[in-house]
N, C-alpha and C positions, 0 to 999 in steps of 0.2 A: 570904351573910350571914346563916344560921342561928345563927352563933354568937353574934349580938347578939339575936335574937329574944328580947323580953322584958324586955330592960335597960333600965331608964328614961333618958330623953334626960339628964338631969343626971349620971347615973353615965358614958354615952359621952361626955359633951362633957369631964369631968375626965380620962376617960384620954385622949381625944385631946389634950389640953392636954399631957399627961405624955408620951404617946408624940413630940410634935412638940418638945419641950423637951429631950428626950434625944437625938432626932437632930440638932437643932441642935450639941447638946454634942458629939456625936461626929464632926460635919462640921468643927466648931470645931477639934478636937483631931487631927484627921487620922488618925482610927477608923473601922473599918469599921462601916456601919450594921446596927442588930439587926433581924433578919427581921420580928419581932413588932411593933418599934416602925414600921416601913414598912408592914406589913399593917393597922396601925391607923390610921395617917393617911391611906393609901388607900381603907378601906373606912366608915370611921366618917361622913366626911361625906355619903357616897352614902346610908348608912341614914336620918340625919339628915333629909336632901334629902328620899328617898321619904315618909318620914313626914309631914313639912310639907307635901306636896304631896298627900298623900293627905286631909291635913284641910282644906286650902284650895286652892282653884285659881287658878291666875295670874291675877292683876288686870291692867288695861289698865295701858301704859306712859306715860310723861311726855309723850315725845316720838312723832311721828308719823314711821315711816321711810317711809311711801310718797312724802311731798313732801320729808323732811326740813326741815320747820320745826315752832316751839311747837305742841303743842297743847293743849288743857285738862289743867290739871293735876288729879287726883282728888282729893275732900275727902273726908279717912279721918274723917269723923265718923260713917262708917257701922262696922257691925262686920266689920272685917276685920284679917287680920293678915299681916305679910310673908314670904314663901315661906322667909325661914331665919331664925326666931324665936330670940331668947334664953330658952331652956327655963326660965331661974328667973324670967322676965317675967310679970306677970300676963296674964289673959286683957283684950281690950279689949270693952267694954261698947257695943253700938250706941246713937248718939246723934247728934242732930245739934245738939246744945246746944253753942255755941262756949266753956262754959265745964268741959267734960266730960273731956276725955280729954289724960292725960299725957302727955308724948315717952318714948320709948323708952329704956331702960336701957342705958348704954355697956357695952361689952362689956370687961371688965378683962384685960390679957395674963396670962398665967402667971406666977407669982411667980418672979422672978431672970431675967425675959427683958425686953429693950430692944423700943420701938416699932420696927417695920421700916421702913425708907425705900423708899418704892417708885419703880421707874424710871419714866420717861415711858411714859404710856399709848400704844396705836394709838387712831386715830378710830374703828375697830370697836368695842373694847374699851370705852373711854372712852364711846360712846354706848350701848352693853349698860349700863354702869352709871346712867347717866341715865337710860335708858328704864324701867329700873324703879325709879327713886325715885318716893316718894308723898311727900304733906303730911302731917305729923302736929303735932298741938299740941302746944307745949314745954309743961315741967314748969310755968312760971309763966303759963301762957297767960292764967290768968283776969284777971292784973293788967298783963301786956304785951301780950295779941292777937297773940303770936309764934307763927309756924307754922314748923318745921324741915322742911327738904326730906330725907328720909331713904332711904339705898340699902337693897336687899333685905335687906343683914347687918346693918343696924342702925346703917351709918356716916351720922353728918349730915353732908353735903354742902354745905349752907347755909341761910340763914334766910329767913324773908318775914315782913313785918311793917308795920302802915300807915304812912304817911307824913302828917306832918303842917305844916299851911302853909296851908290852906285856909280858906275864908272862912264856911263852913257851920256847924251847931250844934256838930259834932263837933270841928271844925277839921282833918279829914282832906283830903287831897288825892290819895288813891290808895294804893298798895302800894309798897315798895321790898324790895328783896333785897340781901344780901351772904353770901360765901363763908365757910363755917365758918373761924374763926379770924384774919378779917378786919374790922377795926373799920369799914372803910369802905361805906357803901351802894353800889352800882353804879347809874349811869346816872337817867336820867329816870324818877318816880314811873310806876307801871303803873295803868292804871284797874282791874284786877281782881287778886285773890290768884293766880287760875290763870295770868294773864299774868305775873305778877312770880316765881311758880315757874319759868315755861318758862324766861324770860330767864335765871333764876339757874341754871339745866340746862345752857343752853347756853353761859353764861359760864365754867362748871365744864369741861365739857369742853374749852375753848380753853385752859385752865389747866392741865390735866390732859396734854393732848397737845402744849404746847409747848414746845421745845428748852430747857434751861436753867432749866426750871420749878422753883418753890418747893415742899419737898415736901407733897404732897396724901395724905391717908391713904384707902386705898379699901379696907376690910376687913383 
């Protein structure tokens, strides 16, 4: 990977997007793929991944594989970054103040490219995505107190937010969740934010592995 040594991450990302677009156009037209484009698509993600993992170690996951039951979701109010960050996003600052962190920037697809519709995922693949997901404060968290359940590639899988209807001073009666793109909250309110995040992850796995499921974006 010496050819990419010293090349800034944003330039690598732009080169990867350009190569991927040219490959897609060649495949659509039935033309042979360019060797340089194939090399860029194969190597640049490896280079970016290696840099990210050198900077930040892998944090623990949402799901506990030993029991295959929901485990506590990690509160990302600490100074951590996903293993595959958007190179253009600013570094997050360590804080446990619920009014601090904005949500991740969505990664825009290359110009002229249409969002890909992903096929049904296997149980193993879906669990891998959910296991790497983290709770991140939404951009409007200060007003809504909403958290996003975000995969390692910054894709938002679902949302966790307070549930209201209680008789206490705040009116809260727990936490509810909903999948990304769905206006409807699922299930009964959970007692804690972490429990709601774990339920959201399991619901996303069921949706991602269901036959004839609706399109779910996963990176």
